[in-house]
C-alpha positions as CSV (number, residue, x, y, z in Angstrom):
1,X,-5.6,-14.4,-14.8
2,X,-2.0,-14.7,-13.5
3,X,-2.2,-11.2,-12.1
4,X,-5.7,-11.5,-10.8
5,X,-4.9,-14.8,-9.2
6,X,-1.9,-13.4,-7.2
7,X,-4.2,-10.6,-6.1
8,X,-6.9,-13.0,-5.1
9,X,-4.4,-15.0,-3.0
10,X,-3.3,-11.9,-1.3
11,X,-6.9,-11.1,-0.4
12,X,-7.4,-14.5,1.1
13,X,-4.2,-14.1,3.1
14,X,-5.6,-10.8,4.6
15,X,-8.9,-12.4,5.4
16,X,-7.2,-15.3,7.0
17,X,-5.5,-12.9,9.5
18,X,-8.9,-11.9,10.7
19,X,-10.4,-15.3,11.3
20,X,-10.9,-16.0,15.0
21,X,-13.4,-17.2,17.5
22,X,-16.1,-14.5,18.0
23,X,-16.0,-13.2,14.4
24,X,-19.2,-13.4,12.5
25,X,-19.0,-14.4,8.8
26,X,-20.9,-11.3,7.7
27,X,-17.8,-9.2,9.0
28,X,-15.5,-11.4,6.9
29,X,-17.6,-11.0,3.8
30,X,-17.6,-7.2,4.2
31,X,-13.8,-7.2,4.6
32,X,-13.4,-9.5,1.5
33,X,-15.6,-7.1,-0.6
34,X,-13.7,-4.1,0.3
35,X,-10.3,-5.9,-0.4
36,X,-11.6,-7.1,-3.9
37,X,-12.7,-3.6,-4.9
38,X,-9.5,-2.0,-3.5
39,X,-7.4,-4.4,-5.7
40,X,-9.3,-3.3,-8.9
41,X,-11.5,-6.4,-9.0
42,X,-15.2,-7.3,-8.9
43,X,-16.6,-10.1,-6.6
44,X,-17.5,-13.1,-8.9
45,X,-20.0,-14.6,-6.5
46,X,-22.2,-11.6,-5.5
47,X,-25.1,-11.4,-7.8
48,X,-24.4,-14.8,-9.2
49,X,-27.4,-16.2,-10.8
50,X,-28.3,-13.2,-12.8
51,X,-32.0,-12.4,-13.3
52,X,-33.1,-15.7,-11.7
53,X,-34.8,-15.7,-8.3
54,X,-31.8,-17.6,-6.7
55,X,-29.1,-14.8,-6.7
56,X,-26.1,-15.4,-4.4
57,X,-25.9,-12.3,-2.0
58,X,-22.3,-12.3,-0.8
59,X,-18.7,-11.9,-1.9
60,X,-17.6,-15.1,-0.1
61,X,-19.1,-18.4,0.5
62,X,-18.8,-19.1,4.2
63,X,-19.4,-22.7,5.2
64,X,-19.1,-24.1,8.7
65,X,-18.6,-27.8,9.8
66,X,-21.1,-30.0,8.0
67,X,-21.7,-27.3,5.4
68,X,-19.8,-28.4,2.3
69,X,-20.0,-25.3,0.1
70,X,-22.0,-22.2,-0.7
71,X,-22.7,-21.1,2.9
72,X,-24.2,-17.6,3.1
73,X,-22.4,-15.1,5.5
74,X,-24.6,-13.8,8.3
75,X,-24.3,-11.8,11.4
76,X,-25.7,-14.8,13.5
77,X,-23.0,-17.2,12.1
78,X,-20.3,-16.7,14.6
79,X,-17.1,-18.7,14.6
80,X,-16.3,-20.5,17.7
81,X,-13.4,-22.7,19.0
82,X,-13.6,-26.2,17.5
83,X,-15.3,-25.1,14.3
84,X,-14.2,-26.1,10.8
85,X,-14.6,-23.0,8.7
86,X,-14.3,-22.8,4.9
87,X,-14.0,-19.7,2.7
88,X,-14.6,-19.8,-1.1
89,X,-13.9,-16.6,-3.1
90,X,-13.8,-15.6,-6.7
91,X,-12.8,-12.3,-8.4
92,X,-13.2,-10.9,-11.9
93,X,-10.1,-8.9,-12.7
94,X,-9.6,-7.2,-16.1
95,X,-12.4,-9.3,-17.5
96,X,-11.1,-12.7,-16.2
97,X,-12.3,-14.7,-13.3
98,X,-10.1,-16.6,-10.7
99,X,-11.5,-18.8,-8.0
100,X,-10.1,-20.4,-4.8
101,X,-11.1,-21.9,-1.4
102,X,-9.4,-22.7,1.9
103,X,-10.4,-24.6,5.2
104,X,-9.5,-23.4,8.6
105,X,-9.6,-24.9,12.1
106,X,-10.9,-22.3,14.6
107,X,-9.0,-22.3,17.8
108,X,-7.8,-25.5,19.2
109,X,-9.4,-28.4,17.2
110,X,-9.3,-32.1,17.5
111,X,-6.9,-34.2,15.4
112,X,-9.7,-35.3,13.1
113,X,-10.4,-31.7,11.9
114,X,-6.6,-31.0,11.4
115,X,-6.3,-34.4,9.5
116,X,-9.3,-33.7,7.2
117,X,-7.9,-30.3,6.3
118,X,-4.5,-31.6,5.6
119,X,-5.8,-34.5,3.4
120,X,-8.1,-32.3,1.4
121,X,-5.2,-29.9,0.5
122,X,-2.9,-32.7,-0.3
123,X,-5.5,-34.5,-2.4
124,X,-5.3,-31.3,-4.7
125,X,-1.5,-31.6,-5.0
126,X,-1.7,-35.4,-5.5
127,X,-4.2,-34.7,-8.5
128,X,-2.2,-31.9,-10.1
129,X,1.0,-34.0,-10.1
130,X,-0.8,-36.0,-12.9
131,X,-1.7,-33.0,-15.0
132,X,0.0,-31.3,-18.0
133,X,-0.4,-30.8,-21.7
134,X,-1.2,-34.3,-23.4
135,X,-2.4,-35.9,-20.1
136,X,-5.9,-37.1,-19.5
137,X,-8.3,-35.4,-17.1
138,X,-9.2,-38.7,-15.5
139,X,-5.7,-39.0,-14.1
140,X,-6.4,-36.0,-11.8
141,X,-9.7,-37.6,-10.6
142,X,-8.3,-40.9,-9.9
143,X,-5.4,-39.5,-8.0
144,X,-7.6,-37.3,-5.8
145,X,-10.0,-40.2,-5.0
146,X,-7.3,-42.7,-4.3
147,X,-5.5,-40.3,-1.9
148,X,-8.6,-39.3,0.0
149,X,-10.0,-42.8,0.4
150,X,-6.5,-44.2,1.4
151,X,-6.8,-41.8,4.3
152,X,-10.2,-42.9,5.4
153,X,-12.3,-40.0,4.1
154,X,-14.8,-39.7,1.2
155,X,-15.0,-37.4,-1.8
156,X,-18.1,-35.4,-2.5
157,X,-19.6,-36.7,-5.7
158,X,-22.3,-34.3,-6.9
159,X,-20.2,-31.3,-6.8
160,X,-17.2,-30.8,-9.1
161,X,-14.4,-28.5,-10.4
162,X,-14.8,-26.5,-13.5
163,X,-13.3,-24.5,-16.3
164,X,-12.8,-20.8,-15.4
165,X,-11.7,-17.7,-17.3
166,X,-14.1,-15.3,-19.1
167,X,-17.0,-16.8,-17.0
168,X,-16.8,-18.1,-13.4
169,X,-18.1,-21.5,-14.4
170,X,-17.1,-22.9,-17.7
171,X,-16.9,-26.3,-19.2
172,X,-15.4,-28.8,-18.7
173,X,-16.6,-30.3,-15.4
174,X,-13.7,-31.6,-13.3
175,X,-14.8,-34.4,-10.9
176,X,-12.6,-35.1,-7.8
177,X,-13.4,-38.9,-8.3
178,X,-13.5,-41.2,-11.3
179,X,-16.8,-41.9,-13.0
180,X,-17.3,-42.9,-16.6
181,X,-20.3,-40.6,-16.9
182,X,-17.8,-37.7,-17.1
183,X,-16.3,-37.6,-20.6
184,X,-12.6,-37.9,-20.4
185,X,-10.6,-35.5,-22.5
186,X,-6.9,-34.5,-23.1
187,X,-5.5,-31.5,-21.3
188,X,-4.0,-28.8,-23.5
189,X,-1.6,-26.0,-22.7
190,X,-3.5,-22.8,-22.1
191,X,-6.5,-24.3,-20.4
192,X,-7.4,-22.7,-17.1
193,X,-9.4,-24.8,-14.5
194,X,-10.7,-24.5,-10.9
195,X,-9.9,-27.7,-9.2
196,X,-11.5,-28.1,-5.8
197,X,-11.6,-31.4,-3.7
198,X,-14.4,-31.4,-1.3
199,X,-13.9,-34.1,1.3
200,X,-16.1,-35.5,4.1
201,X,-15.3,-37.5,7.3
202,X,-18.3,-39.6,6.8
203,X,-20.2,-40.7,3.6
204,X,-19.9,-38.7,0.3
205,X,-23.6,-37.9,0.0
206,X,-24.8,-34.3,0.4
207,X,-28.3,-32.5,0.8
208,X,-29.2,-29.1,-0.4
209,X,-30.3,-26.7,2.4
210,X,-33.6,-24.8,2.7
211,X,-32.0,-21.6,1.3
212,X,-31.4,-23.3,-2.1
213,X,-27.6,-22.6,-1.9
214,X,-25.8,-24.4,0.9
215,X,-24.9,-28.1,0.5
216,X,-24.5,-30.1,3.7
217,X,-23.2,-33.6,4.3
218,X,-26.2,-36.0,4.5
219,X,-24.9,-37.7,7.6
220,X,-23.9,-34.5,9.5
221,X,-20.2,-35.2,9.3
222,X,-17.5,-32.6,8.8
223,X,-16.5,-31.5,5.4
224,X,-13.3,-29.6,4.1
225,X,-12.7,-27.7,0.8
226,X,-9.5,-26.7,-1.0
227,X,-9.4,-25.0,-4.3
228,X,-7.1,-23.3,-6.7
229,X,-7.2,-21.9,-10.3
230,X,-4.6,-23.5,-12.4
231,X,-3.1,-23.1,-15.8
232,X,-2.2,-26.1,-17.8
233,X,1.4,-25.7,-19.4
234,X,3.5,-27.8,-21.6
235,X,5.5,-28.9,-18.6
236,X,2.8,-29.5,-16.1
237,X,0.6,-26.8,-14.3
238,X,1.0,-23.5,-12.9
239,X,-1.1,-22.6,-9.8
240,X,-2.5,-19.0,-10.2
241,X,-4.1,-18.5,-6.8
242,X,-1.1,-18.9,-4.5
243,X,1.6,-16.4,-3.3
């Protein structure tokens, strides 16, 4: 997973270099798939859903503006100046999955978009400061929520982070806010988790789009997403999907 995570971070870096006004998200998805296979990996998302009728059709999730997560790339989804664009990508490498996401301001964007992206990323780092072997999972959740709300934004509450490794989505669920309905547990060295704050300008509520995949903010406000795969160690955490 350490090796695969670094490769995935390198792939994201190359995709980032191609993000620009006028690009359609299908082009970016095609590039992502080529890069994944060239690195010796397999896309984690494409075909996700197995034999069910709801199978994800792409290598990346490409979500724009009020789309929170799981946007499907398409030729008619063209990036334009002022957009808030999110890429989520996962890769299976040597039998193990890693997962990451980033948010991007397209062209010249207003201060609110830039602040939202910055707060969402920093919320992740505020959360992982509280993590390590012997620490409680809830410490992460509380730290993320506190930081986001202190900055005037809201944390999505019906979508959470997760365990990751042999499968793309494994237990436990890792909420980005504190709620007693999620069973707290002690973190142990060797655990691998995908932590992913999703943060909205407006309210935390979301709605599921007509395609059965994309989640949008209920009030139409902007949403940002930041995710890394991490490893719990005796001393703290190691981020696997960063160069």
